[in-house]
N, C-alpha and C positions, 0 to 999 in steps of 0.2 A: 825354636823354633818352632810355623806351623810350616802346614805342606806348600803352601807356596808359596811360600822366604826360599822352601828346601826345593820345587821346582826350579825357580828363576838363579837363585846361586847356581843350580847347574849349571841350568844356559847363560847364564855368562858363564861360567869354566871353562864351560866345553868353547865357549868362543873368543875367550881371550889366553887356554892355552893348548884345550884338544882340538883346533881349524878349522873341522865342522862331527858330523856328529857320524860315525860309524849309518854305517845301512843296517833298517829298521829289524830287517831278516839276521843278522850279524849281532844288532843289540841281542838280538832273543837268542840264539848261540849263544851267546857268554852269559847271558841269565843263563841260562837250563845250566851250564860249568857253575858259575858259583853258587849253585841254589849244592849240589851236585855237591862243591865242596863244606857249604853250607851241611849238609847232611855229611860230610866226615867228621869234623868232629862234634856234632854230634853223635853221632855213635862210640865214638872216642871216648868224650868224660858223656855221656850218658849210658852210652847202649852199654856194650859187653867187648868190643876192640878197645885198646890199647890204644899209645900214638905210639911208632913209628919216632923216634929219635931224629930226622928232619923234618916233624911234625908238634915237635912240644912244644913252637914260639906259635902258635898256632894262635888266635885268641875270639873262641864266638861272636864279641857286639862287630868284630872288623870283620867277617865272615856276613854279616848283615846288614853290616853298613854297604856292600859290595852287594847288596841280592837291589838294597834301595837305592842303590847309585843307578841301576844299568836298569829296574824301573817304573827308576823317576825320567832314562833321556827315556824309556822306549816313551812313553804320559806325555815330552817336551815334545816328544816327530812326532806323536799324529797328533797332536791336537789331544787328549785328556788330559782334562785338569778332573787334579785326582781329589784333591776336597771333593769341589761337586757324584767324583765316584763315589770315593771313597759315604757319605752323608749317605744317599740313594743305596746303596747297599748297604747297611747299617740297616736301613726303612725297610727296605727285600729282608736279612735277618728278620729284625721284632719282628713281621706282620705275620709273614711263615711258620720264623721260626720260637715264637713264645714262651706257648703252653710244651713243643716238646721237649723239651729238657724236664725242664720242673718233673715230663711226666712219667721221663727213662729212667726203670729201675737200673738200667745196671750204672749211673752214675750216683747210687747214694749206698 
């Protein structure tokens, strides 16, 4: 599946099962919440915290997918083509940072 397919699948799902998109502001708040849940898993899996008993079933991939889902919802409802946006962003990063990281002594 590519990004455009994902955007269409989310839109189709919303139309069939979701009634409508939540407002952009609500989805932004949900995105923040989902990123927090991802951060919780990261802190426990790769950081110094341990899982609480009720968190042991949390999965990194599922939390990442939740973040992606809401990001796609926001893109769809604001008219952003994520494929085009990603390509432009990659071009910007390449132009700006093509030598920056190679010359960063901290990375060696």
